[in-house]
N, C-alpha and C positions, 0 to 999 in steps of 0.2 A: 075601161075608161078611167083616166086619172082625174080626181077632183081638182078644181082650179086652185084651191088653197094649198094643196100638196105640191103643185108644180113650181111655186115660187119658193126661193130659199128663205129660211128664217132669218130675221134681222137680229144680229147679236148686239145687245145693248152696250157692251163694253168696247165696241169698235166704232170708229168714226164712219159716218155715212156721208157721201158727197151730197151737197145741197141742203143738208140739215144743220141748223145751228146747235151749238152745244148749250145745254142748260147751265146757267151760272151756279157755281158751287156756293154753298152757304157761307164759306169762310173767305171767299174772294172779296177783295176791296178794290174799288176803282181808284184811279189816280186822284180824282177830284176829292174823294172822301179822305184820302190820306193827307192831301194838301190842307183840307179844312182842319184836320186834327193838329197838324203842325202849326198852323197859324193860330189856332185857339190856344195851344199850349204856350206859344211865344207871347201872345197877348196877356194871358193870365200871369205868366212869370214876370213880365215887365210891369204889369199893373200892381201885383201884390208885393213884390220884393223891391219895388221902387228903383230898379236898375234901368239904365239906358240900354237900348237894343244894341248899341255898339260898345263892345267891351273886348277884353283880351281873349275871352273864350270865342267870340265871334270871329276874330282873326284866325285862331287855330282851326275853327270850323271851315273857313274859306280856303285854307291852305291846300287840302287835297284837290279842290276844284281847280285852283290855279296850276297845280302840278299837272293835272289831267289836260288842261287847255294847252299847256306847254308841249306835252308829249303828243297830243292829237293834232294840233293845228300849227304850232310854231316850229317844230323840229323838222 
């Protein structure tokens, strides 16, 4: 007679199992957390260096987004 525990295959922890959620890794960050960091850095840089949020650097930062919109939606 085969014991019940031996009849089921062992679950390998490095493989994904259907129906089970993955445990979050300690280094993963959610989008919300990253957005908070970006806004915080922007607010601190504007408040302490007394610069306006709109500057030449902001235009250069928006340029890749505008190029992406052109190639994805307008072309």
